Rosetta silent file (secondary structure, phi, psi, omega in degrees, C-alpha in Angstrom):
SEQUENCE: MYTEAWEAEWERVLWKKKPYPDNYVPRSFLASLSRNPNFRPYTYWHLVILSCPISQHLASIFVFLAVFMHLQQQLLDPRALVWISVGVFLAGYIAWELLECSNADSKARYMNRAKTLKASILVFLALMSLSPVLKTLTAATSSDSIWALSACLFVLNALLADYTAMKPRSHQRERLTSVLSMNAAISSSVVLASRLSDDLSVFGLILFSVQSFALFPILRRRIQGTAKVLQITLTVLTSALSVVLTYPLSNTAAYIYVACFIFVTFIAPAVLVWAQRYKNEIRGTWDPAVPKVNRRFSFSR
SCORE:     score description
SCORE:     0.000 S_00000001
   1 L     0.000  -44.601  179.525   67.426  -91.817  -56.086 S_00000001
   2 H   -61.726  -41.896 -179.227   65.434  -92.823  -59.097 S_00000001
   3 H   -62.889  -42.047 -177.459   62.575  -90.611  -57.987 S_00000001
   4 H   -68.530  -35.239  174.115   64.705  -87.543  -57.592 S_00000001
   5 H   -67.083  -32.290  177.003   66.258  -88.192  -60.991 S_00000001
   6 H   -70.227  -39.410  175.245   62.905  -88.561  -62.605 S_00000001
   7 H   -63.295  -32.019 -174.592   61.566  -85.302  -60.947 S_00000001
   8 H   -68.320  -31.856 -176.701   64.636  -83.482  -62.364 S_00000001
   9 H  -116.047   13.985 -177.504   63.909  -84.471  -65.975 S_00000001
  10 L   -74.240  142.438  178.779   60.107  -84.886  -65.886 S_00000001
  11 L  -138.044  158.853 -178.552   58.263  -83.044  -68.597 S_00000001
  12 L   -94.855   59.246 -177.317   54.580  -82.890  -69.434 S_00000001
  13 L  -137.901  149.321  177.386   55.047  -84.610  -72.816 S_00000001
  14 L  -113.665  -13.633 -175.557   54.193  -88.136  -74.003 S_00000001
  15 L   -87.837   -8.266  174.377   55.935  -88.223  -77.381 S_00000001
  16 L   -92.848  147.901  179.467   59.409  -88.313  -75.850 S_00000001
  17 L   -83.298  127.159  179.250   60.771  -91.676  -74.564 S_00000001
  18 L  -124.161  162.857  173.306   61.447  -91.338  -70.790 S_00000001
  19 L   -71.850  -17.865 -176.228   62.858  -93.571  -68.174 S_00000001
  20 L   -98.974  153.324 -179.745   59.756  -93.200  -65.944 S_00000001
  21 L   -71.829  160.383 -169.514   56.336  -94.699  -66.695 S_00000001
  22 L   -65.346  -24.425 -172.817   53.643  -92.678  -68.404 S_00000001
  23 L   -98.251   20.720  178.180   51.378  -92.472  -65.317 S_00000001
  24 L   -74.745  135.046  177.297   54.251  -91.042  -63.176 S_00000001
  25 L  -124.469  123.993  169.434   53.279  -87.829  -61.146 S_00000001
  26 L   -72.497  159.200  179.859   56.013  -85.785  -59.443 S_00000001
  27 L   -65.905  -17.999 -178.214   55.583  -84.277  -56.071 S_00000001
  28 L   -94.126    8.961 -174.309   55.686  -80.752  -57.531 S_00000001
  29 H   -65.296  -40.961  179.467   52.812  -81.571  -59.882 S_00000001
  30 H   -89.860   20.451  179.626   50.231  -79.858  -57.531 S_00000001
  31 H   -75.336  -24.972 -176.921   52.393  -76.826  -56.745 S_00000001
  32 H   -95.763    8.860 -174.187   50.571  -74.745  -59.369 S_00000001
  33 L   -70.368  148.318 -175.761   47.040  -75.772  -58.247 S_00000001
  34 E  -145.540  139.229  176.227   44.778  -72.766  -57.797 S_00000001
  35 E  -105.257  131.310  173.148   41.138  -72.530  -56.637 S_00000001
  36 L    55.057   53.683 -172.831   38.730  -70.080  -58.212 S_00000001
  37 L   -66.976  -34.317 -176.256   41.403  -68.049  -60.110 S_00000001
  38 L  -104.716   21.006 -179.543   38.822  -65.885  -62.004 S_00000001
  39 L   -75.333  128.549  173.055   36.299  -65.635  -59.196 S_00000001
  40 L  -118.532  109.902 -173.848   34.756  -62.310  -58.608 S_00000001
  41 L   -69.190  142.272  177.643   32.247  -62.174  -55.680 S_00000001
  42 L   -84.902  150.123  174.852   28.870  -60.759  -56.374 S_00000001
  43 L  -105.187  148.610 -173.679   27.356  -57.989  -54.134 S_00000001
  44 H   -66.151  -52.734 -171.621   23.642  -58.203  -53.185 S_00000001
  45 H   -73.604  -27.108  172.875   22.564  -54.732  -54.406 S_00000001
  46 H   -57.526  -46.495  179.736   24.607  -55.024  -57.617 S_00000001
  47 H   -70.919  -30.975 -179.566   22.556  -58.100  -58.504 S_00000001
  48 H   -68.858  -37.196  179.014   19.292  -56.385  -57.530 S_00000001
  49 H   -67.342  -40.038 -179.515   20.075  -53.596  -60.103 S_00000001
  50 H   -61.929  -26.560  177.445   20.955  -56.238  -62.701 S_00000001
  51 L   -85.694   -1.986 -176.158   17.561  -57.929  -62.209 S_00000001
  52 H   -64.091  -32.610  179.264   15.590  -54.745  -62.789 S_00000001
  53 H   -69.114  -34.001  179.389   15.259  -55.371  -66.550 S_00000001
  54 H   -62.298  -42.520  178.397   13.700  -58.835  -65.891 S_00000001
  55 H   -67.079  -33.744  176.648   11.206  -57.135  -63.594 S_00000001
  56 H   -68.595  -37.841  176.771   10.407  -54.474  -66.151 S_00000001
  57 H   -65.983  -44.646 -176.706    9.762  -57.200  -68.849 S_00000001
  58 H   -69.451  -37.003  175.118    7.483  -59.170  -66.577 S_00000001
  59 H   -63.489  -33.189  175.860    5.611  -55.975  -65.714 S_00000001
  60 H   -61.434  -40.926 -177.171    5.192  -55.132  -69.406 S_00000001
  61 H   -67.509  -46.660  179.207    3.624  -58.583  -69.904 S_00000001
  62 H   -65.748  -36.760  174.718    1.115  -58.146  -67.001 S_00000001
  63 H   -58.633  -52.352  179.306    0.296  -54.575  -68.176 S_00000001
  64 H   -54.003  -46.397 -175.946   -0.515  -55.900  -71.690 S_00000001
  65 H   -67.940  -27.683  178.142   -2.702  -58.759  -70.227 S_00000001
  66 H   -70.452  -46.148  177.227   -4.487  -56.222  -68.004 S_00000001
  67 H   -57.048  -41.072  175.978   -5.164  -54.029  -71.063 S_00000001
  68 H   -62.594  -46.188 -176.064   -6.522  -57.051  -72.997 S_00000001
  69 H   -71.470  -31.193  173.021   -8.886  -57.903  -70.171 S_00000001
  70 H   -61.606  -42.411  176.895  -10.071  -54.309  -69.915 S_00000001
  71 H   -67.242  -44.211  177.496  -10.890  -54.368  -73.614 S_00000001
  72 H   -63.875  -32.517  176.379  -12.601  -57.691  -73.536 S_00000001
  73 L   -96.360   19.217 -178.879  -14.859  -56.792  -70.694 S_00000001
  74 L    46.775   43.508  172.336  -15.379  -53.307  -72.254 S_00000001
  75 L   -97.514   -3.231  179.206  -13.960  -51.482  -69.395 S_00000001
  76 L  -135.061  133.428 -179.866  -11.598  -49.477  -71.689 S_00000001
  77 L   -76.693  128.508 -179.641  -12.578  -47.425  -74.810 S_00000001
  78 H   -65.958  -29.031 -177.876  -10.288  -48.742  -77.721 S_00000001
  79 H   -67.368  -41.551  174.801  -10.156  -45.082  -78.963 S_00000001
  80 H   -57.248  -41.430 -178.378   -8.572  -44.074  -75.562 S_00000001
  81 H   -65.698  -39.828  176.807   -6.137  -46.906  -75.916 S_00000001
  82 H   -61.693  -43.242  179.078   -5.027  -45.694  -79.411 S_00000001
  83 H   -65.262  -44.724 -173.777   -4.427  -42.133  -78.121 S_00000001
  84 H   -69.177  -36.745  175.722   -2.547  -43.439  -74.999 S_00000001
  85 H   -56.900  -47.672 -179.938   -0.418  -45.582  -77.370 S_00000001
  86 H   -60.571  -50.847  178.568    0.379  -42.545  -79.583 S_00000001
  87 H   -56.063  -45.139  178.356    1.221  -40.550  -76.446 S_00000001
  88 H   -64.713  -35.141 -177.169    3.489  -43.215  -74.987 S_00000001
  89 H   -61.463  -58.329  178.271    5.124  -43.616  -78.372 S_00000001
  90 H   -53.623  -43.501  175.003    5.954  -39.828  -78.476 S_00000001
  91 H   -63.568  -39.362 -177.702    7.134  -39.852  -74.838 S_00000001
  92 H   -75.279  -30.144 -179.810    9.424  -42.815  -75.480 S_00000001
  93 H   -73.395  -36.257  175.339   10.797  -41.276  -78.683 S_00000001
  94 H   -63.082  -39.329  179.186   11.545  -38.065  -76.803 S_00000001
  95 H   -64.883  -41.218 -179.635   13.352  -39.917  -74.108 S_00000001
  96 H   -63.980  -39.193  179.558   15.322  -41.811  -76.750 S_00000001
  97 H   -65.714  -31.725 -179.385   16.326  -38.460  -78.472 S_00000001
  98 H   -76.606  -24.488 -179.668   17.462  -37.076  -75.125 S_00000001
  99 H   -85.344  -26.038 -179.064   19.607  -40.108  -74.481 S_00000001
 100 H  -100.121    4.180 -174.743   21.125  -39.982  -77.966 S_00000001
 101 L   -62.009  -25.647 -176.783   21.538  -36.140  -78.323 S_00000001
 102 L  -101.959    5.664 -176.173   25.248  -36.358  -77.419 S_00000001
 103 L  -121.370   14.810  177.776   26.146  -39.447  -79.369 S_00000001
 104 L  -158.147  150.835  179.773   25.426  -38.621  -82.893 S_00000001
 105 L   -77.730  165.176 -170.464   25.799  -35.819  -85.277 S_00000001
 106 H   -57.998  -42.764 -176.458   22.955  -33.593  -86.566 S_00000001
 107 H   -66.202  -42.604 -179.204   22.907  -35.199  -90.029 S_00000001
 108 H   -66.826  -41.683  179.581   22.648  -38.760  -88.671 S_00000001
 109 H   -63.560  -36.880  175.427   19.941  -37.677  -86.249 S_00000001
 110 H   -63.021  -39.646 -177.930   17.955  -36.093  -89.011 S_00000001
 111 H   -67.328  -44.325 -177.726   18.155  -39.288  -91.127 S_00000001
 112 H   -61.797  -40.718  174.088   17.119  -41.380  -88.107 S_00000001
 113 H   -61.012  -41.885 -179.104   14.110  -39.088  -87.535 S_00000001
 114 H   -66.147  -42.888 -178.487   12.970  -39.403  -91.131 S_00000001
 115 H   -67.659  -31.814  175.563   13.354  -43.192  -91.037 S_00000001
 116 H   -65.077  -49.163  178.456   11.438  -43.351  -87.733 S_00000001
 117 H   -58.146  -46.571 -179.847    8.605  -41.228  -89.048 S_00000001
 118 H   -60.161  -49.778 -177.121    8.310  -43.354  -92.234 S_00000001
 119 H   -63.881  -36.069  175.565    8.329  -46.641  -90.356 S_00000001
 120 H   -64.126  -40.793  175.048    5.790  -45.475  -87.930 S_00000001
 121 H   -65.171  -42.409 -173.024    3.304  -44.386  -90.493 S_00000001
 122 H   -69.673  -31.593  178.457    3.775  -47.613  -92.436 S_00000001
 123 H   -74.846  -33.715 -177.967    3.198  -49.867  -89.203 S_00000001
 124 H   -64.948  -50.685 -177.439    0.203  -47.697  -88.327 S_00000001
 125 H   -70.246  -32.789  175.534   -1.432  -48.121  -91.699 S_00000001
 126 H   -67.987  -39.270  177.915   -0.545  -51.825  -91.965 S_00000001
 127 H   -75.862  -25.668  176.048   -2.073  -52.636  -88.637 S_00000001
 128 H   -68.147  -37.732  179.528   -5.200  -50.603  -89.396 S_00000001
 129 H   -73.406  -30.880 -174.399   -5.677  -52.537  -92.707 S_00000001
 130 H   -91.672   -7.158  178.716   -5.057  -55.970  -91.134 S_00000001
 131 H   -52.864  -45.174  178.117   -7.331  -55.512  -88.090 S_00000001
 132 H   -63.083  -31.019 -177.661  -10.476  -56.977  -89.793 S_00000001
 133 H   -70.292  -47.405  176.502   -8.356  -60.027  -90.866 S_00000001
 134 H   -59.788  -33.742 -179.988   -6.894  -60.486  -87.422 S_00000001
 135 H   -60.009  -33.000  179.405  -10.188  -60.308  -85.744 S_00000001
 136 L  -102.416   19.625 -170.019  -11.354  -63.515  -87.509 S_00000001
 137 L   -68.112  -51.660 -178.357   -8.041  -65.258  -87.451 S_00000001
 138 L  -108.038   40.419 -177.737   -8.920  -67.909  -84.697 S_00000001
 139 L   -67.712  -26.602  179.635  -12.699  -67.977  -85.031 S_00000001
 140 L   -86.871    2.239 -177.007  -12.578  -71.751  -85.400 S_00000001
 141 L  -105.628  139.346  179.861  -10.367  -72.239  -82.354 S_00000001
 142 L   -68.975  156.845 -178.123  -11.625  -72.827  -78.888 S_00000001
 143 H   -72.914  -29.103  177.423  -10.857  -70.214  -76.206 S_00000001
 144 H   -65.241  -35.026  172.233   -9.076  -72.669  -73.966 S_00000001
 145 H   -67.468  -31.540  177.784   -6.567  -73.410  -76.728 S_00000001
 146 H   -62.864  -51.730 -177.274   -6.147  -69.659  -77.231 S_00000001
 147 H   -59.677  -44.616  179.183   -5.397  -69.132  -73.524 S_00000001
 148 H   -65.184  -43.616  178.829   -2.890  -72.013  -73.415 S_00000001
 149 H   -68.176  -39.588  178.027   -1.049  -70.968  -76.502 S_00000001
 150 H   -63.038  -39.385  178.017   -0.883  -67.414  -75.412 S_00000001
 151 H   -59.695  -47.296 -175.637    0.544  -68.413  -72.022 S_00000001
 152 H   -67.041  -31.868  178.761    3.286  -70.619  -73.579 S_00000001
 153 H   -70.787  -39.019  177.237    4.257  -67.811  -76.040 S_00000001
 154 H   -61.857  -44.100  179.701    4.566  -65.252  -73.222 S_00000001
 155 H   -60.266  -41.710  179.465    6.706  -67.669  -71.215 S_00000001
 156 H   -70.559  -29.028  171.888    8.932  -68.163  -74.275 S_00000001
 157 H   -52.852  -53.138 -177.822    8.987  -64.349  -74.691 S_00000001
 158 H   -62.430  -43.948  179.156   10.286  -64.009  -71.151 S_00000001
 159 H   -73.805  -27.203 -174.594   12.868  -66.623  -71.444 S_00000001
 160 H   -96.238   -8.277 -175.830   14.299  -65.575  -74.792 S_00000001
 161 L   -69.042  153.288 -178.417   14.358  -61.873  -74.183 S_00000001
 162 L   -95.321  114.796 -176.199   17.628  -59.944  -74.186 S_00000001
 163 L  -104.279   11.530 -179.813   18.320  -58.336  -70.900 S_00000001
 164 L   -81.459  156.855 -179.339   21.801  -56.939  -71.669 S_00000001
 165 L   -76.128  148.756  176.769   22.565  -53.127  -71.766 S_00000001
 166 L  -102.485  120.414  177.131   22.831  -51.355  -75.145 S_00000001
 167 L   -69.941  154.353  175.615   25.961  -49.258  -75.369 S_00000001
 168 L   -63.829  148.161 -179.132   25.735  -45.763  -76.853 S_00000001
 169 L    57.001   32.193  179.226   26.494  -45.605  -80.585 S_00000001
 170 L   -91.909  119.389  175.921   25.938  -49.265  -80.686 S_00000001
 171 L  -111.000   19.704 -177.579   24.840  -50.626  -84.166 S_00000001
 172 L   -68.774  150.289 -178.822   25.097  -54.262  -83.492 S_00000001
 173 L   -68.474  153.245  174.732   22.400  -56.605  -84.835 S_00000001
 174 L   -68.050  145.638  173.252   19.735  -58.055  -82.608 S_00000001
 175 L   -64.319  151.762  177.586   20.377  -61.451  -81.249 S_00000001
 176 H   -60.908  -36.494 -178.509   18.446  -64.390  -82.654 S_00000001
 177 H   -67.100  -38.203  176.157   16.879  -65.104  -79.277 S_00000001
 178 H   -63.371  -33.347  177.984   15.721  -61.556  -78.885 S_00000001
 179 H   -66.654  -43.290  175.373   14.031  -61.628  -82.364 S_00000001
 180 H   -61.984  -38.382  172.777   12.315  -64.923  -81.401 S_00000001
 181 H   -57.194  -48.186 -175.453   11.261  -63.344  -78.163 S_00000001
 182 H   -68.169  -46.478 -178.258    9.582  -60.453  -79.948 S_00000001
 183 H   -58.916  -38.656  176.149    7.908  -62.713  -82.478 S_00000001
 184 H   -57.744  -51.044 -179.538    6.490  -64.951  -79.643 S_00000001
 185 H   -59.901  -42.377  176.524    5.093  -61.895  -77.943 S_00000001
 186 H   -72.453  -29.448  177.737    3.485  -60.445  -81.051 S_00000001
 187 H   -73.146  -36.990  174.989    2.006  -63.828  -82.020 S_00000001
 188 H   -64.930  -34.036 -179.774    0.524  -64.161  -78.553 S_00000001
 189 H   -66.836  -35.149 -175.042   -0.877  -60.657  -78.898 S_00000001
 190 H   -76.373  -34.596  178.156   -2.475  -61.487  -82.248 S_00000001
 191 H   -70.364  -32.337  177.600   -4.210  -64.653  -81.007 S_00000001
 192 H   -72.836  -41.198 -175.161   -5.498  -62.712  -78.006 S_00000001
 193 H   -65.637  -23.529 -178.380   -6.684  -59.751  -80.104 S_00000001
 194 L   -71.454   -6.215 -179.419   -8.695  -62.188  -82.340 S_00000001
 195 L   -93.729   -3.955  174.648  -10.943  -62.704  -79.152 S_00000001
 196 L   -75.420  165.473 -169.198  -12.058  -58.967  -79.220 S_00000001
 197 L   -92.680  -24.203 -173.745  -15.434  -57.854  -80.395 S_00000001
 198 L  -137.538  162.445 -179.155  -14.589  -55.088  -82.836 S_00000001
 199 H   -60.987  -44.520 -176.695  -11.900  -53.965  -85.325 S_00000001
 200 H   -59.729  -37.357  176.264  -10.895  -50.939  -83.403 S_00000001
 201 H   -64.219  -40.256  179.921  -10.149  -52.952  -80.267 S_00000001
 202 H   -62.708  -43.951 -179.840   -8.038  -55.295  -82.328 S_00000001
 203 H   -64.806  -43.787  179.501   -6.127  -52.403  -83.874 S_00000001
 204 H   -69.396  -32.472  176.391   -5.519  -50.776  -80.514 S_00000001
 205 H   -69.330  -44.359 -177.196   -4.362  -53.889  -78.818 S_00000001
 206 H   -68.863  -29.504  174.641   -1.941  -54.852  -81.598 S_00000001
 207 H   -68.100  -41.126  174.381   -0.619  -51.314  -81.681 S_00000001
 208 H   -63.805  -34.161 -177.007   -0.092  -51.429  -77.979 S_00000001
 209 H   -69.925  -34.731 -177.715    1.665  -54.869  -78.186 S_00000001
 210 H   -66.872  -37.637  176.795    4.139  -53.482  -80.851 S_00000001
 211 H   -62.854  -44.196 -170.590    5.088  -50.712  -78.378 S_00000001
 212 H   -74.796  -29.497 -166.982    5.339  -53.106  -75.530 S_00000001
 213 H  -121.147   -8.454  175.575    7.291  -55.914  -76.996 S_00000001
 214 H  -114.531  -37.063 -173.967    9.196  -54.265  -80.036 S_00000001
 215 H  -101.173  -41.134  179.740    9.928  -50.793  -79.080 S_00000001
 216 H   -62.816  -30.481  171.319    9.972  -50.731  -75.219 S_00000001
 217 H   -64.115  -30.357 -179.253   12.827  -53.457  -74.944 S_00000001
 218 H   -69.050  -41.702 -179.620   14.956  -51.247  -77.079 S_00000001
 219 H   -72.756  -31.176  173.237   14.433  -48.293  -75.001 S_00000001
 220 H   -59.325  -44.234 -175.708   14.849  -50.407  -71.760 S_00000001
 221 H   -70.344  -32.962  174.824   18.172  -51.751  -72.930 S_00000001
 222 H   -70.935  -34.352 -179.727   19.312  -48.145  -73.716 S_00000001
 223 H   -73.194  -21.001 -179.306   18.316  -46.910  -70.301 S_00000001
 224 H   -69.259  -24.723 -179.686   20.303  -49.712  -68.765 S_00000001
 225 L   -85.060    1.460  177.832   23.583  -48.050  -70.008 S_00000001
 226 L  -106.214 -154.411 -173.763   22.708  -44.778  -68.183 S_00000001
 227 L   -65.052  147.327  177.919   22.315  -43.841  -64.500 S_00000001
 228 H   -73.336  -23.629  179.469   21.027  -46.466  -62.136 S_00000001
 229 H   -63.533  -34.169  173.036   18.440  -43.990  -60.867 S_00000001
 230 H   -62.217  -43.074  179.317   16.665  -44.081  -64.245 S_00000001
 231 H   -67.094  -38.874 -178.155   16.629  -47.826  -64.275 S_00000001
 232 H   -70.646  -44.009  178.625   15.215  -48.017  -60.693 S_00000001
 233 H   -58.566  -40.805  178.468   12.540  -45.407  -61.547 S_00000001
 234 H   -67.573  -35.098 -177.194   11.458  -47.240  -64.606 S_00000001
 235 H   -70.185  -41.702 -178.341   11.208  -50.466  -62.629 S_00000001
 236 H   -68.465  -39.437  179.102    9.155  -48.861  -59.935 S_00000001
 237 H   -63.953  -49.413 -172.058    6.811  -47.155  -62.480 S_00000001
 238 H   -72.177  -42.614 -178.482    6.220  -50.257  -64.644 S_00000001
 239 H   -69.051  -39.881  174.137    5.730  -52.525  -61.520 S_00000001
 240 H   -65.184  -37.874  176.477    3.269  -50.073  -59.996 S_00000001
 241 H   -64.036  -45.010 -178.313    1.292  -49.773  -63.208 S_00000001
 242 H   -56.292  -44.986 -177.731    1.022  -53.560  -63.597 S_00000001
 243 H   -68.055  -41.443 -176.885   -0.394  -53.832  -60.047 S_00000001
 244 H   -67.181  -29.361  176.993   -2.810  -50.939  -60.400 S_00000001
 245 H   -80.869  -34.125 -175.404   -4.201  -52.421  -63.718 S_00000001
 246 H   -79.140  -37.972 -169.400   -4.222  -56.014  -62.550 S_00000001
 247 L   -65.109  -35.328  179.880   -5.674  -55.776  -59.065 S_00000001
 248 L   -69.024  -21.738 -179.142   -9.156  -54.517  -59.962 S_00000001
 249 L   -90.075  -34.564  179.792   -9.517  -57.423  -62.413 S_00000001
 250 L  -159.433  120.483  171.365   -8.114  -60.307  -60.343 S_00000001
 251 H   -65.509  -37.110 -177.833   -6.589  -60.267  -56.849 S_00000001
 252 H   -63.217  -42.274 -178.692   -4.882  -63.587  -57.564 S_00000001
 253 H   -64.084  -41.127  176.693   -3.213  -62.278  -60.740 S_00000001
 254 H   -58.889  -50.038 -174.617   -1.917  -59.196  -58.766 S_00000001
 255 H   -64.152  -37.702  177.088   -0.639  -61.395  -55.994 S_00000001
 256 H   -62.321  -45.994  177.173    1.131  -63.679  -58.483 S_00000001
 257 H   -63.912  -40.211  179.989    2.900  -60.710  -60.047 S_00000001
 258 H   -65.736  -30.541  173.743    3.913  -59.267  -56.756 S_00000001
 259 H   -68.517  -42.086  173.401    5.369  -62.728  -55.812 S_00000001
 260 H   -57.871  -51.309 -179.527    7.271  -62.874  -59.115 S_00000001
 261 H   -56.796  -47.270 -177.896    8.526  -59.397  -58.609 S_00000001
 262 H   -68.603  -42.662  179.081    9.848  -60.063  -55.122 S_00000001
 263 H   -58.602  -53.923 -175.596   11.331  -63.359  -56.112 S_00000001
 264 H   -64.710  -49.070 -171.749   13.168  -62.038  -59.237 S_00000001
 265 H   -78.320  -38.210 -176.291   14.277  -58.756  -57.694 S_00000001
 266 H  -116.624  -35.787 -178.735   15.194  -59.636  -54.056 S_00000001
 267 H   -81.186  -40.039 -175.066   15.156  -63.371  -53.381 S_00000001
 268 H   -67.489  -45.194 -179.697   16.941  -64.670  -56.456 S_00000001
 269 H   -61.963  -38.395 -176.530   19.995  -62.224  -55.958 S_00000001
 270 H   -65.779  -39.694  177.294   20.193  -63.295  -52.285 S_00000001
 271 H   -62.426  -40.588  179.780   20.223  -67.015  -53.265 S_00000001
 272 H   -62.134  -48.266  176.286   22.933  -66.275  -55.767 S_00000001
 273 H   -61.626  -35.357 -179.628   25.081  -64.493  -53.165 S_00000001
 274 H   -66.630  -40.302 -170.328   24.479  -67.386  -50.699 S_00000001
 275 H   -77.620  -22.610 -171.987   25.418  -70.032  -53.323 S_00000001
 276 H   -73.415  -13.981  177.248   28.632  -68.422  -54.511 S_00000001
 277 H   -65.137  -28.499  178.284   30.352  -69.533  -51.239 S_00000001
 278 H   -94.459   16.489  168.175   30.284  -73.087  -52.557 S_00000001
 279 L   -70.951  130.581 -176.578   31.995  -72.351  -55.793 S_00000001
 280 L  -147.761   89.316 -178.306   35.121  -74.498  -56.097 S_00000001
 281 L  -109.086  117.559 -176.637   36.769  -74.386  -59.445 S_00000001
 282 E  -101.101  122.262  174.923   40.280  -76.046  -59.518 S_00000001
 283 E  -111.447  144.950  177.790   42.832  -75.067  -62.090 S_00000001
 284 L  -161.461 -170.990 -177.613   46.254  -76.707  -62.641 S_00000001
 285 L   -72.238  -11.696 -179.922   48.817  -77.776  -65.089 S_00000001
 286 L   -81.426   -8.430 -178.683   46.562  -80.644  -66.248 S_00000001
 287 L   -77.299  142.212  179.853   44.098  -78.245  -67.891 S_00000001
 288 L   -66.873  148.403 -175.781   44.384  -77.894  -71.661 S_00000001
 289 L   -64.566  141.081  171.925   46.105  -74.864  -72.919 S_00000001
 290 L  -101.575  105.352 -172.064   43.968  -71.896  -74.011 S_00000001
 291 L   -64.649  143.723  173.746   45.172  -70.042  -77.054 S_00000001
 292 L  -101.803  114.074  179.875   45.279  -66.279  -76.851 S_00000001
 293 L   -96.952  137.831  177.186   43.917  -64.807  -80.005 S_00000001
 294 L   -75.939  113.541 -175.269   44.508  -61.233  -80.910 S_00000001
 295 L   -78.611   -4.730  175.228   41.024  -59.782  -81.311 S_00000001
 296 L   -65.718  -33.865 -177.686   42.337  -56.787  -83.227 S_00000001
 297 L   -88.221  139.385 -177.097   42.591  -58.972  -86.288 S_00000001
 298 L  -132.845  139.532  178.103   39.372  -60.009  -87.928 S_00000001
 299 L   -93.143   -1.786  174.025   38.733  -62.429  -90.768 S_00000001
 300 L   -86.614  147.707 -177.373   35.454  -60.832  -91.777 S_00000001
 301 L  -113.044    0.000    0.000   35.342  -58.479  -94.563 S_00000001
């Protein structure tokens, strides 16, 4: 009788004086229990598509390392690398214009073109003037330290990179992690370039690194918001280029990249799909209340 009366007047409050003890739990307490209320199962091929930006980023790192080794072993003319970098920049800018042609008015596009041209000239002249200084930057440092530092910086670059898609007409600021990722890659490129023999090679490698780790991630994120065919095509092209450039230099390095590509693109999504069956999130009346804030109101000015 007491139990039925307690259940009738039971409330989830402690500040009221009640006839039942504080640790009393009614039989209806678990009636609202739910498992995985916000769970949305993943599909394998959807995760494969989402892993393409990671594969593209890893491919860009291996392509850059292969270009560095070609320059160091004098298998690549630095003048050819400069012209290739200029051509790749023009091709990437044309692709960007095609993607943005329907998302901005003519006046804004004209201003963006002027800013891009001005920034490109300034970066080109700055790198050209700093190349003699960068060449002797680590002259007193052993090569083993340079290789270890470069490897750590590239690992940091891959971990902190932004792999989210960029929406059209998006003017949001870059995340702190993406800025740190770019700085780590450029720093690694600088220490590697200091091991080259002439100023033109240093200039070509730094110019290529700016395109690979500062400009290419922006274009890659913009392509993520478009058709999946473009994203898959870009993944296949960058991966094939990394294998073609790496295999003549080192079979082991090429096999390592292929193993990383297969794991990131195909094995990791399969593991995630397999592991989601063990997800067990329990929700009930004992959870703290979550306030619903109207996001239309902003306190920023």
